[in-house]
C-alpha positions in Angstrom: 73.4 -42.1 -45.3 75.5 -42.5 -48.4 78.1 -39.8 -49.1 80.2 -39.1 -52.2 83.1 -36.7 -52.7 82.2 -33.7 -54.9 84.0 -30.6 -56.1 83.6 -27.7 -53.6 81.1 -25.2 -54.9 82.9 -22.3 -53.1 86.3 -22.8 -54.7 85.5 -25.0 -57.7 88.1 -27.5 -56.6 91.0 -25.1 -56.3 91.2 -25.2 -52.5 91.5 -21.5 -52.2 89.5 -18.4 -53.1 90.0 -14.8 -53.8 88.1 -12.3 -51.8 86.3 -9.4 -53.4 86.0 -6.3 -51.2 82.2 -6.8 -51.1 82.2 -10.6 -50.6 83.8 -12.3 -47.7 81.8 -15.5 -48.1 83.9 -18.7 -47.9 87.2 -16.9 -47.2 89.3 -17.4 -44.1 89.4 -14.2 -42.1 91.9 -11.5 -43.1 93.0 -12.5 -46.5 92.4 -11.3 -50.1 93.1 -14.8 -51.2 93.3 -17.8 -48.9 92.4 -21.4 -48.2 88.7 -22.1 -48.8 86.8 -22.1 -45.6 84.2 -24.6 -46.9 86.5 -27.4 -47.9 89.6 -26.5 -45.8 91.8 -26.3 -48.8 91.1 -29.8 -50.1 89.0 -28.6 -53.0 86.4 -31.3 -52.5 83.6 -31.9 -50.0 81.3 -34.8 -49.0 77.8 -34.7 -50.3 74.8 -36.7 -49.1 71.9 -37.9 -51.3 70.1 -34.6 -50.6 73.0 -32.6 -52.0 74.0 -31.3 -48.5 77.8 -30.7 -48.5 80.2 -30.9 -45.6 84.0 -30.8 -45.2 85.8 -34.1 -45.4 87.1 -34.9 -41.9 90.9 -35.1 -41.9 90.8 -38.6 -40.5 88.8 -39.7 -43.6 91.1 -38.3 -46.2 93.0 -41.5 -46.7 89.7 -43.4 -47.3 88.7 -40.9 -50.0 92.2 -40.5 -51.6 91.5 -42.5 -54.7 88.2 -40.7 -55.4 89.9 -37.3 -54.7 92.7 -38.1 -57.1 90.2 -39.1 -59.8 88.1 -36.0 -59.3 91.2 -33.8 -59.4 92.4 -35.4 -62.6 89.0 -34.8 -64.2 89.1 -31.1 -63.1 92.6 -30.6 -64.5 91.6 -32.2 -67.8 88.6 -29.9 -68.0 90.8 -26.8 -67.7 93.2 -28.2 -70.4 96.0 -29.8 -68.4 97.4 -32.8 -70.1 100.3 -33.9 -67.9 100.3 -36.1 -64.8 99.6 -34.8 -61.3 102.4 -34.9 -58.8 101.8 -36.5 -55.4 101.4 -34.0 -52.6 104.8 -34.9 -51.1 106.4 -34.1 -54.5 104.9 -30.6 -54.7 107.4 -27.9 -53.7 104.7 -25.4 -52.6 103.2 -27.9 -50.2 106.6 -28.8 -48.7 107.4 -25.2 -48.2 104.1 -24.5 -46.4 104.3 -27.7 -44.4 100.9 -28.9 -45.5 99.5 -31.8 -43.6 99.1 -33.9 -46.8 102.7 -33.3 -47.9 104.0 -36.4 -46.2 104.8 -39.6 -48.2 103.0 -42.7 -47.2 105.0 -45.0 -44.9 106.4 -48.1 -46.5 104.2 -50.3 -44.3 101.0 -48.5 -45.2 98.5 -50.2 -47.6 97.9 -48.3 -50.9 95.7 -45.2 -50.4 96.5 -44.9 -46.6 98.5 -42.1 -45.1 
């Protein structure tokens, strides 16, 4: 079964959602705005040929990193951003939160691996 990375329909690639009082769909419990429950805060999901989406497993993030970077750059361009994206380990907010992807790749790792 072939799978491709696609923008999360629940958060539109942002990785978080805001919760309306009447709508708790896709929001982690107890927050007015929080990490998207569908994609786990990544902003993207895997989609099979039938269009069925599922969360990208954490151990597969490195394998999909180039595709995720390309999709994120496309999304940023669509909303008018014209600069360059910072790597996760260069983003202050991720460092402060201790996000799992805020670690620089090891010197010995091949490109795209973390």
